[in-house]
C-alpha positions as CSV (number, residue, x, y, z in Angstrom):
1,X,9.6,-0.8,2.6
2,X,11.2,-0.5,6.1
3,X,11.6,3.1,5.7
4,X,8.0,3.9,4.5
5,X,6.8,1.8,7.5
6,X,9.1,3.7,9.8
7,X,8.2,7.1,8.7
8,X,4.3,6.0,8.7
9,X,4.8,4.8,12.4
10,X,6.7,8.3,13.2
11,X,3.8,10.3,11.5
12,X,1.1,8.7,13.6
13,X,3.1,8.2,16.8
14,X,2.5,4.5,16.9
15,X,4.6,1.2,17.0
16,X,2.9,-1.6,15.2
17,X,3.4,-4.4,12.6
18,X,0.2,-3.2,11.0
19,X,0.4,0.1,9.0
20,X,-1.7,3.0,8.0
21,X,-1.0,2.2,4.3
22,X,-1.3,-1.6,4.5
23,X,-2.7,-3.9,7.1
24,X,0.5,-6.0,7.7
25,X,4.1,-6.8,6.5
26,X,2.7,-9.0,3.6
27,X,0.4,-6.2,2.5
28,X,3.3,-3.7,2.5
29,X,5.4,-6.2,0.4
30,X,2.5,-6.6,-2.1
31,X,2.1,-2.7,-2.4
32,X,5.9,-2.3,-3.4
33,X,5.9,-5.4,-5.5
34,X,8.5,-7.1,-3.5
35,X,6.6,-10.5,-3.6
36,X,6.5,-10.3,-7.5
37,X,10.3,-9.8,-7.8
38,X,11.1,-12.9,-5.7
39,X,9.9,-16.4,-6.5
40,X,9.9,-17.6,-2.8
41,X,9.7,-15.3,0.0
42,X,9.7,-15.6,3.7
43,X,8.8,-12.5,5.6
44,X,9.7,-11.5,9.1
45,X,9.7,-8.1,11.1
46,X,11.0,-6.9,14.2
47,X,10.1,-3.3,15.1
48,X,11.4,-1.1,18.1
49,X,10.1,2.1,19.6
50,X,11.9,4.2,22.0
51,X,8.9,5.2,24.3
52,X,7.8,1.7,25.5
53,X,10.9,0.2,26.5
54,X,14.7,0.8,26.5
55,X,15.1,1.1,22.8
56,X,16.5,4.5,22.7
57,X,19.6,3.3,20.8
58,X,20.2,0.7,18.1
59,X,22.3,-1.2,20.4
60,X,19.6,-1.3,23.0
61,X,17.0,-2.3,20.5
62,X,19.3,-5.0,19.2
63,X,19.9,-6.5,22.6
64,X,16.2,-6.3,23.4
65,X,15.6,-8.4,20.2
66,X,18.2,-10.8,21.0
67,X,16.7,-11.4,24.5
68,X,13.1,-11.9,23.1
69,X,12.6,-15.5,21.8
70,X,10.4,-14.5,18.9
71,X,12.6,-11.6,17.7
72,X,15.7,-13.7,18.1
73,X,14.1,-16.4,15.9
74,X,13.7,-13.9,13.3
75,X,17.3,-12.8,13.6
76,X,18.8,-16.1,13.3
77,X,16.5,-17.6,10.6
78,X,18.7,-18.7,7.7
79,X,16.0,-18.2,5.4
80,X,16.2,-14.4,5.6
81,X,18.6,-12.9,3.2
82,X,17.6,-9.4,3.0
83,X,17.2,-6.7,5.7
84,X,15.5,-3.4,5.7
85,X,16.4,-0.9,8.3
């Protein structure tokens, strides 16, 4: 799911939580039957793009997320047990 969204953003030169193929993260999860395979699911998403800020490396993106309250909350939320990069 992350790879498809990443490729979609690259193809359209955009950074967004919405996608061209689905309106949001939940829509993308439904499109690949992720929600059907899991009885209870909490979804979260952090995206980064190297043109708008200093996210030109994975380390810079990670540090940016850790310094952002909403992104940091996603990272430390114990309900998340799967990651797509």
